[in-house]
MDTraj code that builds the backbone (N, CA, C; nanometers):
import mdtraj as md
import numpy as np

residues = "MET ASP PHE GLY ASN GLN VAL SER LEU LEU ASP ILE ASP LEU ASP ARG LEU ASN GLU VAL LYS GLU LYS THR SER ALA ASN VAL GLU LEU LEU PHE SER ASN ARG GLU ASN LEU LYS SER CYS LEU GLY LYS THR ASP LEU LEU ILE ASN CYS ILE LEU TRP ASN LYS THR ARG LYS ASP HIS LEU VAL SER ARG GLU ASP LEU LYS LEU MET LYS LYS GLY SER ILE ILE VAL ASP VAL SER CYS ASP GLU ALA GLY ALA ILE GLU THR SER HIS SER THR THR HIS ASP LYS PRO THR TYR GLU VAL ASP GLY ILE VAL HIS TYR ALA VAL ASP ASN ILE PRO ALA THR PHE ALA ARG THR ALA THR GLU LEU LEU SER ASN VAL THR PHE PRO TYR ALA MET ASN ILE ALA ASN LYS GLY ALA GLU LYS ALA LEU ALA GLU ASN SER GLY LEU ARG ARG GLY LEU SER THR TYR LYS GLY GLU LEU THR LEU GLN GLU THR ALA LEU LYS HIS ASN LEU ASN TYR LYS SER PRO GLU MET VAL LEU GLY LEU LYS ILE ASN".split()
xyz = np.array([
    [-5.6051, 1.3905, 4.9238],
    [-5.5307, 1.5149, 4.9280],
    [-5.5887, 1.6078, 4.8225],
    [-5.6188, 1.7330, 4.8594],
    [-5.6827, 1.8228, 4.7654],
    [-5.5875, 1.9250, 4.7040],
    [-5.4618, 1.9279, 4.7456],
    [-5.3603, 2.0182, 4.6896],
    [-5.4044, 2.1641, 4.6904],
    [-5.4957, 2.2006, 4.7780],
    [-5.5399, 2.3392, 4.7882],
    [-5.6376, 2.3833, 4.6811],
    [-5.6895, 2.2914, 4.6022],
    [-5.7835, 2.3252, 4.4955],
    [-5.9214, 2.3544, 4.5517],
    [-5.9890, 2.4477, 4.4875],
    [-6.1299, 2.4722, 4.5175],
    [-6.2100, 2.4006, 4.4100],
    [-6.3018, 2.3146, 4.4508],
    [-6.3797, 2.2339, 4.3587],
    [-6.5262, 2.2703, 4.3719],
    [-6.5921, 2.2892, 4.2587],
    [-6.7367, 2.3112, 4.2564],
    [-6.8001, 2.1932, 4.1858],
    [-6.8986, 2.1328, 4.2500],
    [-6.9700, 2.0194, 4.1933],
    [-7.1156, 2.0600, 4.1772],
    [-7.1640, 2.0530, 4.0541],
    [-7.3022, 2.0904, 4.0247],
    [-7.3820, 1.9667, 3.9891],
    [-7.5050, 1.9584, 4.0404],
    [-7.5919, 1.8455, 4.0113],
    [-7.7360, 1.8917, 4.0270],
    [-7.8276, 1.8242, 3.9589],
    [-7.9696, 1.8558, 3.9727],
    [-8.0385, 1.7659, 4.0753],
    [-7.9670, 1.6694, 4.1283],
    [-8.0215, 1.5747, 4.2247],
    [-7.9810, 1.6187, 4.3657],
    [-8.0737, 1.6820, 4.4367],
    [-8.0438, 1.7324, 4.5712],
    [-8.0089, 1.6202, 4.6686],
    [-8.0740, 1.5060, 4.6544],
    [-8.0411, 1.3922, 4.7411],
    [-7.8966, 1.3495, 4.7203],
    [-7.8542, 1.3462, 4.5946],
    [-7.7159, 1.3078, 4.5635],
    [-7.6179, 1.4110, 4.6192],
    [-7.6509, 1.5391, 4.6062],
    [-7.5642, 1.6436, 4.6614],
    [-7.5497, 1.6285, 4.8127],
    [-7.6583, 1.5984, 4.8810],
    [-7.6527, 1.5782, 5.0259],
    [-7.5687, 1.4563, 5.0617],
    [-7.5799, 1.3523, 4.9813],
    [-7.5001, 1.2317, 5.0030],
    [-7.3512, 1.2621, 4.9850],
    [-7.3190, 1.3372, 4.8822],
    [-7.1797, 1.3733, 4.8540],
    [-7.1249, 1.4650, 4.9633],
    [-7.2103, 1.5514, 5.0164],
    [-7.1696, 1.6461, 5.1211],
    [-7.1094, 1.5733, 5.2407],
    [-7.1659, 1.4568, 5.2714],
    [-7.1189, 1.3779, 5.3846],
    [-6.9774, 1.3232, 5.3631],
    [-6.9340, 1.3145, 5.2354],
    [-6.8090, 1.2466, 5.2038],
    [-6.6994, 1.3400, 5.1532],
    [-6.7256, 1.4697, 5.1487],
    [-6.6277, 1.5617, 5.0898],
    [-6.5678, 1.6544, 5.1945],
    [-6.4599, 1.7195, 5.1534],
    [-6.3908, 1.8123, 5.2429],
    [-6.4395, 1.9552, 5.2189],
    [-6.3893, 2.0460, 5.2982],
    [-6.4346, 2.1852, 5.2960],
    [-6.4034, 2.2569, 5.1657],
    [-6.3096, 2.2060, 5.0876],
    [-6.2742, 2.2728, 4.9623],
    [-6.3721, 2.2417, 4.8489],
    [-6.4725, 2.1571, 4.8744],
    [-6.5692, 2.1209, 4.7717],
    [-6.6994, 2.1974, 4.7944],
    [-6.7339, 2.2771, 4.6954],
    [-6.8567, 2.3571, 4.6968],
    [-6.9624, 2.2781, 4.6194],
    [-7.0743, 2.2494, 4.6831],
    [-7.1822, 2.1744, 4.6193],
    [-7.2926, 2.2714, 4.5813],
    [-7.3287, 2.2696, 4.4524],
    [-7.4262, 2.3651, 4.4009],
    [-7.5343, 2.2944, 4.3210],
    [-7.6562, 2.3451, 4.3328],
    [-7.7626, 2.2977, 4.2452],
    [-7.7304, 2.3462, 4.1047],
    [-7.7426, 2.2574, 4.0081],
    [-7.7070, 2.2923, 3.8707],
    [-7.8195, 2.3715, 3.8057],
    [-7.7955, 2.5005, 3.7945],
    [-7.8847, 2.5873, 3.7187],
    [-7.7977, 2.6848, 3.6401],
    [-7.8574, 2.7618, 3.5554],
    [-7.7825, 2.8497, 3.4653],
    [-7.6971, 2.9511, 3.5419],
    [-7.7521, 3.0109, 3.6459],
    [-7.6781, 3.1128, 3.7224],
    [-7.5540, 3.0529, 3.7890],
    [-7.5697, 2.9397, 3.8541],
    [-7.4554, 2.8760, 3.9206],
    [-7.3503, 2.8306, 3.8201],
    [-7.3950, 2.7782, 3.7069],
    [-7.3006, 2.7349, 3.6046],
    [-7.2199, 2.8532, 3.5518],
    [-7.2863, 2.9629, 3.5203],
    [-7.2155, 3.0812, 3.4687],
    [-7.1155, 3.1342, 3.5711],
    [-7.1539, 3.1342, 3.6965],
    [-7.0637, 3.1792, 3.8027],
    [-6.9391, 3.0917, 3.8078],
    [-6.9601, 2.9607, 3.7975],
    [-6.8470, 2.8670, 3.8016],
    [-6.7571, 2.8821, 3.6793],
    [-6.8157, 2.9022, 3.5629],
    [-6.7363, 2.9147, 3.4409],
    [-6.6371, 3.0301, 3.4513],
    [-6.6756, 3.1370, 3.5182],
    [-6.5900, 3.2541, 3.5309],
    [-6.4655, 3.2314, 3.6150],
    [-6.4684, 3.1308, 3.6999],
    [-6.3537, 3.1063, 3.7883],
    [-6.2880, 2.9701, 3.7653],
    [-6.3317, 2.9013, 3.6608],
    [-6.2859, 2.7650, 3.6367],
    [-6.1543, 2.7591, 3.5604],
    [-6.0636, 2.6779, 3.6101],
    [-5.9419, 2.6440, 3.5363],
    [-5.9617, 2.5125, 3.4620],
    [-6.0422, 2.4236, 3.5207],
    [-6.0658, 2.2911, 3.4634],
    [-6.2126, 2.2563, 3.4808],
    [-6.2811, 2.2335, 3.3702],
    [-6.4209, 2.1920, 3.3705],
    [-6.4248, 2.0468, 3.3255],
    [-6.4858, 1.9605, 3.4065],
    [-6.4993, 1.8200, 3.3701],
    [-6.6475, 1.7912, 3.3503],
    [-6.6829, 1.7531, 3.2271],
    [-6.8209, 1.7198, 3.1950],
    [-6.8370, 1.5681, 3.1935],
    [-6.9308, 1.5189, 3.2762],
    [-6.9592, 1.3754, 3.2813],
    [-7.1054, 1.3480, 3.2489],
    [-7.1717, 1.4442, 3.1869],
    [-7.3145, 1.4312, 3.1580],
    [-7.3338, 1.3665, 3.0218],
    [-7.4101, 1.2595, 3.0196],
    [-7.4475, 1.1974, 2.8937],
    [-7.5668, 1.2753, 2.8398],
    [-7.5445, 1.3498, 2.7348],
    [-7.6450, 1.4400, 2.6783],
    [-7.7294, 1.3646, 2.5767],
    [-7.8588, 1.3773, 2.5868],
    [-7.9496, 1.3133, 2.4923],
    [-7.9189, 1.3641, 2.3510],
    [-7.8908, 1.2735, 2.2600],
    [-7.8473, 1.3100, 2.1252],
    [-7.9548, 1.3820, 2.0439],
    [-8.0785, 1.3773, 2.0893],
    [-8.1855, 1.4457, 2.0168],
    [-8.1994, 1.5919, 2.0596],
    [-8.1325, 1.6292, 2.1679],
    [-8.1411, 1.7681, 2.2156],
    [-8.0601, 1.8594, 2.1253],
    [-8.1089, 1.9793, 2.1076],
    [-8.0390, 2.0779, 2.0247],
    [-7.9731, 2.1861, 2.1098],
    [-8.0024, 2.1877, 2.2395],
    [-7.9415, 2.2859, 2.3285],
    [-7.8131, 2.2284, 2.3874],
    [-7.7433, 2.3093, 2.4645],
    [-7.6162, 2.2685, 2.5241],
    [-7.6083, 2.3222, 2.6661],
    [-7.5381, 2.2521, 2.7502],
    [-7.5131, 2.2992, 2.8851],
    [-7.4139, 2.4157, 2.8805],
    [-7.3069, 2.3976, 2.8033],
    [-7.2065, 2.5026, 2.7834],
    [-7.2000, 2.5312, 2.6332],
    [-7.2422, 2.6508, 2.5950],
    [-7.2426, 2.6891, 2.4538],
    [-7.1087, 2.7528, 2.4168],
    [-7.0872, 2.7705, 2.2893],
    [-6.9651, 2.8371, 2.2451],
    [-6.9589, 2.9784, 2.3033],
    [-7.0714, 3.0433, 2.3112],
    [-7.0772, 3.1783, 2.3696],
    [-7.0294, 3.1775, 2.5152],
    [-7.0577, 3.0692, 2.5875],
    [-7.0169, 3.0573, 2.7277],
    [-6.8651, 3.0514, 2.7439],
    [-6.7944, 3.0105, 2.6403],
    [-6.6482, 3.0031, 2.6493],
    [-6.5891, 3.1408, 2.6795],
    [-6.6600, 3.2465, 2.6408],
    [-6.6131, 3.3837, 2.6675],
    [-6.6085, 3.4139, 2.8179],
    [-6.6847, 3.3390, 2.8957],
    [-6.6857, 3.3583, 3.0411],
    [-6.5625, 3.2968, 3.1068],
    [-6.4997, 3.2041, 3.0372],
    [-6.3872, 3.1291, 3.0936],
    [-6.2559, 3.2013, 3.0702],
    [-6.1601, 3.1735, 3.1575],
    [-6.0255, 3.2296, 3.1437],
    [-5.9548, 3.1629, 3.0268],
    [-5.8816, 3.2415, 2.9484],
    [-5.8028, 3.1852, 2.8387],
    [-5.7063, 3.0814, 2.8968],
    [-5.6943, 2.9699, 2.8288],
    [-5.6075, 2.8626, 2.8752],
    [-5.6757, 2.7633, 2.9667],
    [-5.8013, 2.7904, 3.0026],
    [-5.8771, 2.6927, 3.0816],
    [-5.8955, 2.5663, 2.9998],
    [-5.9274, 2.4589, 3.0683],
    [-5.9384, 2.3288, 3.0029],
    [-6.0779, 2.2712, 3.0258],
    [-6.1335, 2.2149, 2.9188],
    [-6.2575, 2.1365, 2.9289],
    [-6.2221, 1.9919, 2.8991],
    [-6.2508, 1.9039, 2.9947],
    [-6.2373, 1.7604, 2.9737],
    [-6.3792, 1.7069, 2.9594],
    [-6.4107, 1.6585, 2.8407],
    [-6.5444, 1.6063, 2.8152],
    [-6.5395, 1.4544, 2.8177],
    [-6.5665, 1.3990, 2.9348],
    [-6.5618, 1.2548, 2.9534],
    [-6.6688, 1.1867, 2.8685],
    [-6.7835, 1.2508, 2.8530],
    [-6.8932, 1.1928, 2.7753],
    [-6.8656, 1.1941, 2.6257],
    [-6.7880, 1.2897, 2.5775],
    [-6.7485, 1.2974, 2.4352],
    [-6.8668, 1.2973, 2.3399],
    [-6.9762, 1.3614, 2.3773],
    [-7.0917, 1.3693, 2.2881],
    [-7.0704, 1.4834, 2.1896],
    [-7.0649, 1.4510, 2.0621],
    [-7.0473, 1.5518, 1.9579],
    [-7.1575, 1.6563, 1.9707],
    [-7.1160, 1.7810, 1.9932],
    [-7.2101, 1.8928, 2.0086],
    [-7.3193, 1.8590, 2.1106],
    [-7.2797, 1.7948, 2.2177],
    [-7.3749, 1.7565, 2.3219],
    [-7.3817, 1.8608, 2.4311],
    [-7.3554, 1.8205, 2.5546],
    [-7.3610, 1.9141, 2.6664],
    [-7.2634, 2.0295, 2.6454],
    [-7.1489, 1.9995, 2.5871],
    [-7.0495, 2.1023, 2.5533],
    [-7.0584, 2.1236, 2.4028],
    [-7.1110, 2.2364, 2.3606],
    [-7.1351, 2.2602, 2.2180],
    [-7.0097, 2.2447, 2.1331],
    [-6.8969, 2.2863, 2.1850],
    [-6.7730, 2.2873, 2.1074],
    [-6.6945, 2.1566, 2.1170],
    [-6.7528, 2.0563, 2.1766],
    [-6.6829, 1.9298, 2.1960],
    [-6.6971, 1.8385, 2.0751],
    [-6.5876, 1.7750, 2.0395],
    [-6.5897, 1.6659, 1.9423],
    [-6.4817, 1.5669, 1.9824],
    [-6.5020, 1.4427, 1.9452],
    [-6.4123, 1.3355, 1.9886],
    [-6.2708, 1.3555, 1.9370],
    [-6.1750, 1.3226, 2.0235],
    [-6.0340, 1.3266, 1.9865],
    [-5.9744, 1.1883, 2.0118],
    [-5.8460, 1.1747, 1.9844],
    [-5.7778, 1.0461, 2.0026],
    [-5.6585, 1.0654, 2.0947],
    [-5.6015, 0.9550, 2.1396],
    [-5.4814, 0.9641, 2.2225],
    [-5.3646, 1.0216, 2.1431],
    [-5.3649, 1.0014, 2.0111],
    [-5.2576, 1.0572, 1.9269],
    [-5.2652, 1.2087, 1.9184],
    [-5.3865, 1.2633, 1.9161],
    [-5.4064, 1.4086, 1.9125],
    [-5.5225, 1.4399, 2.0078],
    [-5.4923, 1.4423, 2.1368],
    [-5.5988, 1.4463, 2.2376],
    [-5.6649, 1.5825, 2.2593],
    [-5.6006, 1.6910, 2.2198],
    [-5.6569, 1.8228, 2.2516],
    [-5.6710, 1.9094, 2.1267],
    [-5.7576, 2.0069, 2.1397],
    [-5.7726, 2.1126, 2.0398],
    [-5.8204, 2.2367, 2.1147],
    [-5.8144, 2.3496, 2.0498],
    [-5.8477, 2.4754, 2.1157],
    [-5.9616, 2.5447, 2.0417],
    [-6.0546, 2.5983, 2.1182],
    [-6.1631, 2.6796, 2.0648],
    [-6.1693, 2.8068, 2.1473],
    [-6.1515, 2.9201, 2.0821],
    [-6.1605, 3.0514, 2.1489],
    [-6.0736, 3.0593, 2.2749],
    [-5.9543, 3.0013, 2.2679],
    [-5.8601, 3.0089, 2.3794],
    [-5.8830, 2.9075, 2.4893],
    [-5.9813, 2.8184, 2.4718],
    [-6.0119, 2.7160, 2.5711],
    [-5.9675, 2.5807, 2.5155],
    [-5.8841, 2.5096, 2.5907],
    [-5.8339, 2.3791, 2.5489],
    [-5.9413, 2.2740, 2.5764],
    [-5.9655, 2.1887, 2.4779],
    [-6.0637, 2.0815, 2.4902],
    [-5.9919, 1.9467, 2.4839],
    [-6.0326, 1.8550, 2.5718],
    [-5.9836, 1.7172, 2.5724],
    [-6.1073, 1.6287, 2.5733],
    [-6.1264, 1.5523, 2.4666],
    [-6.2465, 1.4686, 2.4562],
    [-6.2112, 1.3353, 2.3918],
    [-6.1173, 1.2652, 2.4513],
    [-6.0756, 1.1355, 2.3988],
    [-6.1857, 1.0337, 2.4251],
    [-6.2298, 0.9689, 2.3174],
    [-6.3310, 0.8642, 2.3327],
    [-6.2785, 0.7537, 2.4231],
    [-6.3642, 0.7048, 2.5072],
    [-6.3343, 0.5927, 2.5955],
    [-6.2103, 0.6178, 2.6821],
    [-6.2119, 0.7288, 2.7530],
    [-6.1022, 0.7629, 2.8436],
    [-6.0695, 0.6476, 2.9399],
    [-6.1699, 0.5759, 2.9916],
    [-6.1366, 0.4673, 3.0846],
    [-6.0440, 0.3606, 3.0257],
    [-6.0406, 0.3475, 2.8936],
    [-5.9529, 0.2467, 2.8328],
    [-5.8062, 0.2740, 2.8634],
    [-5.7744, 0.3974, 2.8982],
    [-5.6378, 0.4317, 2.9351],
    [-5.5972, 0.3537, 3.0607],
    [-5.6944, 0.3248, 3.1441],
    [-5.6722, 0.2489, 3.2677],
    [-5.7621, 0.1258, 3.2637],
    [-5.7368, 0.0407, 3.1656],
    [-5.8281, -0.0697, 3.1331],
    [-5.8575, -0.1609, 3.2512],
    [-5.7564, -0.1994, 3.3256],
    [-5.7793, -0.2929, 3.4358],
    [-5.8680, -0.2293, 3.5435],
    [-5.8347, -0.1087, 3.5831],
    [-5.9139, -0.0394, 3.6856],
    [-6.0561, -0.0167, 3.6368],
    [-6.0702, 0.0273, 3.5120],
    [-6.2038, 0.0518, 3.4564],
    [-6.2850, -0.0773, 3.4527],
    [-6.2227, -0.1859, 3.4140],
    [-6.2920, -0.3147, 3.4075],
    [-6.3369, -0.3593, 3.5460],
    [-6.2507, -0.3430, 3.6452],
    [-6.2877, -0.3816, 3.7816],
    [-6.4047, -0.2974, 3.8326],
    [-6.3990, -0.1675, 3.8090],
    [-6.5074, -0.0797, 3.8529],
    [-6.6380, -0.1121, 3.7815],
    [-6.6308, -0.1288, 3.6486],
    [-6.7503, -0.1608, 3.5712],
    [-6.8086, -0.2948, 3.6153],
    [-6.7229, -0.3912, 3.6406],
    [-6.7696, -0.5223, 3.6875],
    [-6.8406, -0.5110, 3.8214],
    [-6.7858, -0.4316, 3.9109],
    [-6.8485, -0.4135, 4.0424],
    [-6.9857, -0.3475, 4.0316],
    [-7.0000, -0.2560, 3.9377],
    [-7.1280, -0.1859, 3.9212],
    [-7.2304, -0.2735, 3.8504],
    [-7.1871, -0.3493, 3.7508],
    [-7.2824, -0.4286, 3.6727],
    [-7.3140, -0.5649, 3.7344],
    [-7.2288, -0.6152, 3.8214],
    [-7.2493, -0.7480, 3.8800],
    [-7.3868, -0.7640, 3.9462],
    [-7.4328, -0.6674, 4.0273],
    [-7.5657, -0.6844, 4.0883],
    [-7.6777, -0.6987, 3.9849],
    [-7.6658, -0.6287, 3.8708],
    [-7.7667, -0.6412, 3.7658],
    [-7.7625, -0.7816, 3.7050],
    [-7.6412, -0.8300, 3.6800],
    [-7.6261, -0.9652, 3.6242],
    [-7.6834, -1.0699, 3.7208],
    [-7.6568, -1.0548, 3.8486],
    [-7.7098, -1.1493, 3.9480],
    [-7.8617, -1.1410, 3.9549],
    [-7.9157, -1.0216, 3.9441],
    [-8.0607, -1.0022, 3.9454],
    [-8.1237, -1.0789, 3.8290],
    [-8.0646, -1.0655, 3.7106],
    [-8.1153, -1.1367, 3.5927],
    [-8.0976, -1.2875, 3.6097],
    [-7.9818, -1.3304, 3.6605],
    [-7.9557, -1.4732, 3.6788],
    [-8.0528, -1.5358, 3.7789],
    [-8.0822, -1.4650, 3.8861],
    [-8.1680, -1.5188, 3.9911],
    [-8.3165, -1.5142, 3.9568],
    [-8.3586, -1.4122, 3.8813],
    [-8.5021, -1.3926, 3.8562],
    [-8.5433, -1.4202, 3.7126],
    [-8.4482, -1.4250, 3.6225],
    [-8.4808, -1.4312, 3.4803],
    [-8.4935, -1.2898, 3.4272],
    [-8.4725, -1.2753, 3.2984],
    [-8.4691, -1.1415, 3.2376],
    [-8.6007, -1.0656, 3.2546],
    [-8.7128, -1.1296, 3.2234],
    [-8.8405, -1.0577, 3.2266],
    [-8.8775, -1.0092, 3.3667],
    [-8.8617, -1.0952, 3.4661],
    [-8.8973, -1.0554, 3.6029],
    [-8.8022, -0.9469, 3.6529],
    [-8.6718, -0.9609, 3.6234],
    [-8.5743, -0.8603, 3.6662],
    [-8.6047, -0.7254, 3.6010],
    [-8.6351, -0.7271, 3.4720],
    [-8.6685, -0.6034, 3.4019],
    [-8.7986, -0.5431, 3.4543],
    [-8.8963, -0.6262, 3.4830],
    [-9.0249, -0.5772, 3.5333],
    [-9.0098, -0.5091, 3.6696],
    [-8.9217, -0.5623, 3.7529],
    [-8.9071, -0.5115, 3.8890],
    [-8.8059, -0.3985, 3.9035],
    [-8.7205, -0.3786, 3.8029],
    [-8.6099, -0.2840, 3.8187],
    [-8.6115, -0.1791, 3.7066],
    [-8.6593, -0.0599, 3.7396],
    [-8.6684, 0.0465, 3.6376],
    [-8.5302, 0.0876, 3.5869],
    [-8.4285, 0.0808, 3.6713],
    [-8.2926, 0.1133, 3.6280],
    [-8.2428, 0.0162, 3.5229],
    [-8.2727, -0.1091, 3.5411],
    [-8.2359, -0.2111, 3.4435],
    [-8.3113, -0.1883, 3.3121],
    [-8.4407, -0.1525, 3.3217],
    [-8.5198, -0.1249, 3.2008],
    [-8.4627, -0.0066, 3.1229],
    [-8.4121, 0.0950, 3.1931],
    [-8.3551, 0.2121, 3.1245],
    [-8.2338, 0.1741, 3.0397],
    [-8.1683, 0.0654, 3.0736],
    [-8.0520, 0.0208, 2.9981],
    [-8.0856, -0.0734, 2.8838],
    [-8.2131, -0.1049, 2.8670],
    [-8.2547, -0.1998, 2.7634],
    [-8.2567, -0.1299, 2.6270],
    [-8.1889, -0.1889, 2.5289],
    [-8.1828, -0.1310, 2.3935],
    [-8.2792, -0.1999, 2.2974],
    [-8.2830, -0.3311, 2.3032],
    [-8.3752, -0.4086, 2.2202],
    [-8.4277, -0.5251, 2.3038],
    [-8.5474, -0.5683, 2.2692],
    [-8.6031, -0.6845, 2.3365],
    [-8.7069, -0.7482, 2.2456],
    [-8.6963, -0.8799, 2.2282],
    [-8.7889, -0.9558, 2.1440],
    [-8.8052, -0.8918, 2.0060],
    [-8.6939, -0.8478, 1.9484],
    [-8.6949, -0.7913, 1.8142],
    [-8.7433, -0.6475, 1.8050],
    [-8.7696, -0.5842, 1.9179],
    [-8.8191, -0.4457, 1.9198],
    [-8.7114, -0.3520, 1.9724],
    [-8.6994, -0.2370, 1.9096],
    [-8.6094, -0.1329, 1.9568],
    [-8.6744, -0.0661, 2.0777],
    [-8.6042, -0.0649, 2.1912],
    [-8.6615, -0.0114, 2.3147],
    [-8.5848, 0.1103, 2.3665],
    [-8.4937, 0.1624, 2.2861],
    [-8.4172, 0.2798, 2.3254],
    [-8.4629, 0.3970, 2.2389],
    [-8.5408, 0.4852, 2.2988],
    [-8.6039, 0.5939, 2.2246],
    [-8.5011, 0.6839, 2.1547],
    [-8.3911, 0.7118, 2.2202],
    [-8.2885, 0.7992, 2.1632],
    [-8.2381, 0.7448, 2.0292],
    [-8.2139, 0.6159, 2.0229],
    [-8.1677, 0.5533, 1.8986],
    [-8.2767, 0.5598, 1.7918],
    [-8.3993, 0.5332, 1.8312],
    [-8.5108, 0.5381, 1.7367],
    [-8.5244, 0.6771, 1.6751],
    [-8.5183, 0.7801, 1.7574],
    [-8.5310, 0.9167, 1.7066],
    [-8.4143, 0.9538, 1.6155],
    [-8.2950, 0.9169, 1.6562],
    [-8.1756, 0.9508, 1.5789],
    [-8.1784, 0.8874, 1.4402],
    [-8.2292, 0.7643, 1.4314],
    [-8.2263, 0.6907, 1.3050],
    [-8.3645, 0.6784, 1.2404],
    [-8.4622, 0.7507, 1.2931],
    [-8.5986, 0.7502, 1.2396],
    [-8.6536, 0.6073, 1.2291],
    [-8.6447, 0.5346, 1.3402],
    [-8.6910, 0.3964, 1.3466],
    [-8.8094, 0.3852, 1.4420],
    [-8.8849, 0.2773, 1.4275],
    [-8.9958, 0.2521, 1.5195],
    [-8.9404, 0.2179, 1.6573],
    [-9.0156, 0.2554, 1.7583],
    [-8.9724, 0.2383, 1.8970],
    [-9.0905, 0.1930, 1.9811],
    [-9.0648, 0.1036, 2.0736],
    [-9.1618, 0.0661, 2.1761],
    [-9.0913, 0.0771, 2.3107],
    [-9.1578, 0.1327, 2.4088],
    [-9.0970, 0.1460, 2.5413],
    [-9.0723, 0.0070, 2.5997],
    [-8.9721, -0.0042, 2.6872],
    [-8.9493, -0.1338, 2.7532],
    [-9.0751, -0.1839, 2.8239],
    [-9.1477, -0.0909, 2.8853],
    [-9.2698, -0.1287, 2.9562],
    [-9.3724, -0.1901, 2.8603],
    [-9.3833, -0.1312, 2.7398],
    [-9.4790, -0.1820, 2.6412],
    [-9.4376, -0.3222, 2.5943],
    [-9.3096, -0.3401, 2.5639],
    [-9.2612, -0.4698, 2.5153],
    [-9.2765, -0.5772, 2.6224],
    [-9.2574, -0.5374, 2.7481],
    [-9.2690, -0.6328, 2.8593],
    [-9.4134, -0.6529, 2.9048],
    [-9.5050, -0.5714, 2.8521],
    [-9.6458, -0.5826, 2.8897],
    [-9.6724, -0.5328, 3.0313],
    [-9.5955, -0.4327, 3.0746],
    [-9.6113, -0.3803, 3.2104],
    [-9.7116, -0.2656, 3.2131],
    [-9.7829, -0.2567, 3.3201],
    [-9.8739, -0.1441, 3.3421],
    [-9.8116, -0.0579, 3.4499],
    [-9.7412, 0.0489, 3.4074],
    [-9.6711, 0.1374, 3.5011],
    [-9.7550, 0.2637, 3.5180],
    [-9.7840, 0.2969, 3.6428],
    [-9.8636, 0.4179, 3.6708],
    [-9.7780, 0.5393, 3.6772],
])
top = md.Topology()
chain = top.add_chain()
for i, resn in enumerate(residues, 1):
    res = top.add_residue(resn, chain, resSeq=i)
    for name in ("N", "CA", "C"):
        top.add_atom(name, md.element.get_by_symbol(name[0]), res)
traj = md.Trajectory(xyz[None], top)
């Protein structure tokens, strides 16, 4: 049930947008995520939900403080990712005890670990998503599973005593080796 809401969904993955198009109703507007489309949406948004995990080394923002001027006073930003000064420049983590704050007339909600509010449902969903990866590792062994699955490699933080997550290395000024390098893979 859509309660008569108009929803705009922005993404940079055209294949994903086409996939979503097949499953949504007429009230959902699917847009390629670019600056013009984002600014247009901000002007008519009552509720902005950010689910983008922003690279902590980036200094730019998807929605800057200046962009808040485009939004209607009293609009709400829900930052599911809760990245301090990440995709939403004005976002900082809040708690369930004090979940919201206001910046330039825009209400912000950025409670860390929002899924914990619905722990059982979140656990079931997370288990369903991660189970195939666990089975892949169980059936093939860690090295073969990592070698064959680039998605699994992207989730690797450390391996054989080496830091394999570049974002962490940059943030803490530590040495880093790519998962491919640690695994001895030759990726073209």
